[in-house]
C-alpha positions in Angstrom: -0.2 0.1 -0.1 1.2 3.2 -0.7 2.0 6.0 1.4 -0.6 9.2 1.4 1.6 11.6 -0.3 1.1 15.0 1.8 1.0 18.3 0.0 -0.1 21.9 1.0 -2.1 21.9 -1.7 -4.6 18.8 -0.8 -4.5 20.7 3.3 -6.5 23.4 1.5 -3.8 26.2 0.9 -3.0 27.0 -2.9 0.2 28.4 -3.4 -0.3 28.9 -7.2 -4.0 30.5 -6.7 -3.0 33.0 -4.2 0.2 34.0 -6.6 -2.1 35.0 -9.2 -4.1 37.0 -6.8 -0.7 38.9 -5.7 0.1 39.5 -10.0 -3.6 40.5 -10.1 -2.7 43.8 -7.3 0.5 44.6 -8.9 -1.5 44.8 -11.9 -3.9 46.9 -10.7 -1.5 49.2 -8.5 0.7 49.9 -10.9 -0.8 53.0 -12.5 -1.8 53.9 -8.9 1.5 53.9 -6.7 4.4 56.1 -7.8 7.6 54.3 -8.8 9.6 54.6 -5.5 6.9 52.6 -3.7 5.7 50.1 -6.2 6.9 46.8 -4.8 3.8 44.6 -4.7 5.1 40.6 -3.3 8.0 42.1 -1.9 9.0 41.1 1.4 8.0 44.7 2.7 6.6 47.7 1.4 8.5 50.8 1.0 7.1 54.7 0.7 10.1 57.6 0.1 8.8 61.0 2.5 11.6 63.0 0.8 9.2 64.6 -1.3 7.0 66.1 1.2 8.9 68.7 2.9 7.6 68.9 6.3 9.2 70.3 8.8 9.2 68.4 12.7 7.4 65.5 10.6 4.9 63.2 13.0 4.0 59.7 11.8 0.7 58.9 12.5 -1.1 55.0 12.3 -3.7 53.4 13.0 -5.7 50.2 12.2 -9.3 49.0 11.7 -11.7 46.4 10.4 -15.4 46.1 9.0 -17.0 44.1 11.5 -19.7 41.9 10.9 -20.7 44.4 7.8 -18.7 42.1 6.2 -21.4 39.1 6.5 -24.0 41.0 5.4 -22.3 42.5 2.7 -20.8 38.7 1.5 -24.9 37.8 1.8 -25.9 41.0 -0.4 -23.8 40.6 -2.9 -22.0 43.5 -2.1 -18.2 42.6 -1.9 -16.9 45.5 -4.3 -17.7 48.7 -1.8 -16.4 47.2 1.4 -13.1 47.5 0.4 -14.1 51.8 0.7 -15.1 50.8 4.0 -12.1 49.1 5.3 -9.9 52.2 4.1 -12.4 54.8 5.2 -12.8 53.4 9.1 -8.6 53.6 9.2 -8.0 57.5 7.3 -11.2 58.5 9.3 -9.6 57.9 12.6 -5.8 59.6 11.2 -7.8 62.9 10.3 -8.9 63.4 13.6 -5.4 64.2 14.1 -5.0 66.5 11.0 -2.3 63.9 9.7 -2.3 63.2 6.0 -2.9 59.3 4.7 0.0 58.3 3.0 -0.2 54.8 2.6 -2.7 51.8 3.0 -2.2 48.1 3.8 -4.7 45.5 3.9 -4.9 41.8 5.4 -7.3 39.2 4.3 -8.1 36.2 5.9 -10.2 33.5 4.0 -10.5 29.5 3.8 -9.9 29.1 0.3 -9.0 31.6 -2.0 -11.7 32.6 -4.4 -9.8 35.4 -6.3 -13.3 36.6 -8.1 -14.4 37.4 -4.5 -11.3 38.9 -3.7 -10.8 41.4 -6.7 -14.1 42.5 -5.9 -12.8 43.3 -2.0 -9.5 44.4 -4.0 -11.8 46.7 -6.3 -13.3 48.6 -3.7 -9.8 48.9 -1.3 -8.4 50.7 -4.3 -11.3 53.0 -4.5 -11.4 53.9 -0.7 -7.3 54.5 -1.3 -7.9 56.8 -4.1 -10.9 58.8 -2.1 -8.6 58.9 0.7 -5.6 60.0 -1.2 -3.3 57.6 0.1 -1.5 54.5 -1.7 -2.3 50.9 -1.4 1.4 49.8 -0.9 1.1 46.1 -0.1 -0.6 43.6 2.2 -1.2 39.9 3.5 -3.7 37.3 2.2 -3.8 34.3 4.1 -5.6 30.8 3.5 -6.4 29.8 6.5 -8.8 26.1 6.3 -10.2 25.3 9.5 -9.9 28.0 11.0 -12.8 30.5 8.7 -15.7 28.3 8.2 -16.3 27.6 4.5 -16.9 31.0 2.5 -16.3 33.3 5.6 -13.2 35.8 5.5 -12.4 38.6 7.1 -10.8 42.1 6.4 -8.3 44.4 8.4 -6.6 47.4 6.9 -3.3 49.7 8.2 -2.9 53.2 7.4 0.0 55.8 8.1 -0.2 59.4 7.7 1.6 62.1 8.5 1.8 65.5 9.8 3.9 68.4 11.4 4.4 68.1 15.0 2.9 71.8 15.4 -0.4 71.4 13.3 -1.4 68.5 15.4 -5.4 68.9 16.1 -5.5 68.4 20.1 -8.3 68.6 22.2 -6.4 70.8 24.3 -7.0 73.6 21.4 -10.9 73.4 22.6 -12.1 76.9 24.5 -15.2 77.6 26.5 -17.6 79.2 23.6 -16.7 76.6 20.7 -19.9 75.1 18.6 -20.1 71.4 17.5 -20.8 70.3 14.0 -22.3 67.7 12.9 -20.9 65.9 9.9 -23.7 63.8 8.2 -22.6 60.2 7.6 -24.1 58.3 4.3 -25.7 55.7 6.4 -24.6 53.3 9.4 -20.8 53.3 7.9 -19.3 50.1 9.6 -20.6 50.1 13.1 -23.1 48.5 15.1 -23.9 45.5 12.0 -23.9 42.9 15.5 -27.0 44.7 16.4 -28.7 45.0 12.8 -27.6 41.3 11.8 -30.0 40.4 15.1 -32.9 42.5 13.7 -32.6 41.2 10.6 -33.1 37.2 11.7 -36.9 38.5 12.6 -37.9 41.5 10.5 -38.0 41.3 7.4 -35.9 44.5 5.4 -37.9 46.5 3.3 -36.7 47.8 -0.3 -36.1 51.4 0.3 -33.8 50.1 3.5 -31.4 47.6 1.7 -30.9 50.1 -0.6 -29.2 52.1 1.7 -28.0 49.5 4.1 -24.5 49.2 2.9 -23.6 52.1 1.6 -20.0 52.9 1.9 -18.6 54.7 4.9 -18.1 58.6 3.7 -14.8 59.3 3.6 -13.9 63.1 4.8 -9.7 63.2 4.1 -10.4 65.8 1.9 -12.7 68.3 3.5 -11.0 67.6 6.6 -7.6 68.7 5.4 -8.3 71.5 3.8 -9.9 72.7 6.5 -6.8 72.1 8.6 -4.8 74.1 6.1 -6.7 76.8 7.0 -6.4 76.2 10.6 -9.9 76.2 11.0 -10.7 73.2 13.3 -9.9 73.1 17.3 -10.7 69.5 17.3 -12.6 66.8 16.1 -14.3 63.2 16.5 -14.9 60.3 14.6 -18.1 58.7 15.1 -17.5 55.4 15.6 -18.4 52.5 18.4 -20.1 54.4 20.9 -21.3 56.6 18.9 -21.8 60.7 19.6 -22.0 60.2 23.5 -18.8 57.9 23.8 -16.4 59.6 21.3 -16.9 63.3 20.8 -15.5 63.8 24.8 -12.8 61.8 23.3 -11.9 65.2 21.8 -12.1 67.8 24.3 -10.4 68.8 27.7 -11.2 67.0 31.1 -12.2 70.5 32.6 -15.1 70.8 29.5 -18.4 70.0 28.7 -20.0 69.2 25.5 -23.6 70.0 25.1 -25.7 68.7 22.6 -28.9 68.8 21.7 -30.2 65.8 20.1 -33.1 67.1 19.1 -31.0 69.4 16.3 -29.6 65.9 15.3 -30.6 65.1 11.2 -31.7 61.0 11.8 -31.3 59.0 8.8 -33.9 56.4 7.5 -32.3 53.5 8.3 -32.0 54.5 12.1 -35.7 55.4 12.1 -36.3 51.7 10.7 -33.9 50.1 13.1 -35.5 52.2 16.2 -38.6 51.3 15.3 -37.7 47.5 16.4 -37.7 48.7 19.9 -34.4 49.5 20.4 -34.1 52.2 23.0 -32.9 55.5 22.2 -29.9 55.5 24.6 -29.3 52.3 22.7 -29.5 53.3 19.3 -27.0 56.4 20.7 -24.7 54.2 22.3 -24.5 51.5 19.4 -25.2 53.8 15.9 -24.0 57.0 14.3 -27.5 58.2 13.9 -26.7 60.4 10.8 -24.0 62.0 11.9 -20.4 60.7 10.6 -18.1 63.1 12.1 -18.1 65.9 13.9 -16.2 69.4 14.2 -15.2 71.5 17.7 -14.7 74.8 15.6 -15.0 78.9 16.6 -18.8 80.1 16.3 -17.4 82.6 13.6 -15.6 80.6 11.6 -19.0 78.4 10.9 -19.7 80.1 7.5 -15.9 79.7 6.6 -15.9 75.8 7.0 -19.3 75.7 5.1 -17.8 76.2 1.8 -15.6 73.3 2.3 -18.5 70.6 1.7 -21.1 69.7 -0.7 -25.3 70.0 0.3 -25.0 66.3 0.7 -22.7 66.4 4.0 -23.1 70.2 4.9 -21.7 70.6 8.5 -24.7 72.0 10.9 -24.1 73.2 14.9 -25.7 70.5 17.1 -24.3 71.6 20.7 -21.5 74.1 22.0 -18.6 73.7 24.9 -18.8 75.1 28.3 -17.4 74.7 31.5 -18.8 72.2 34.3 -18.1 69.6 36.2 -19.5 66.8 33.5 -18.0 65.9 30.6 -21.6 65.3 28.5 -24.8 67.4 28.7 -27.3 65.7 26.5 -30.6 68.0 25.8 -34.1 67.2 24.3 -34.5 63.5 22.6 -33.8 62.5 19.2 -36.8 62.9 15.8 -37.3 59.4 15.0 
């Protein structure tokens, strides 16, 4: 009897297919990556910062994923936009400190490589990088049979940016009397989908909600960096997990209070539908952005100047102000569902 001949491929890992995907990435990124940074397939990634001409440069970095939105994107065949979400979740954190995104790397872990599926994901990542004006310069695709269930996979993103030390947005910049602005979201963005999935187990999804359920996360890079160049922002907050009530206070000093009028928030339809499924206001505010994707804290006199940098769909509007008090956050009135 012949002994069984073991191979990596027989155990579930197809190196040749992985190499094909790497070559595909190389072809797609060739036009978008500067020649000095073009090294897809190498052991590490390079990025030349010599031409940036930034005094006292500080490197800023972050990592994030898209959570269980990935599951619904796969279920409803919307994998071509989930890569935008991946980039957005990282770059929107970077710009909170005023940093310019430079480059992005991704990590994809999957049970078995399926080129058609991964190509869709990659197309979204490249589009997200284009919107964020940064470069995809590397990444990793890991085939992990037995660790991930059949047809399941996960995504992670890593982004690095740069800023001059004197230009960093700090919460210490916030002053008594500043106002809090809400910048609209495109929808749920990439937080709270575990609760959404739970709701969908017992509730039929209306067509009008289905159309906006998986809208990609808005990338705020261009608008925020333009405002930073004009020194129009004192502080900022990316409204992700924890919602407005937990993220705004991260961007103000301990001796000041964020006063927010909930009735001023422009709630989007998808959140009104979720709210109707017996979720408390407090839970909605802690889990979802409820229509506010990003917040700015600015000097009140600069409001008109700030608005000039936004399109009508993402026009900032006032939802609160900063004051001196012995509490971090004060909420007024109720959300209008």
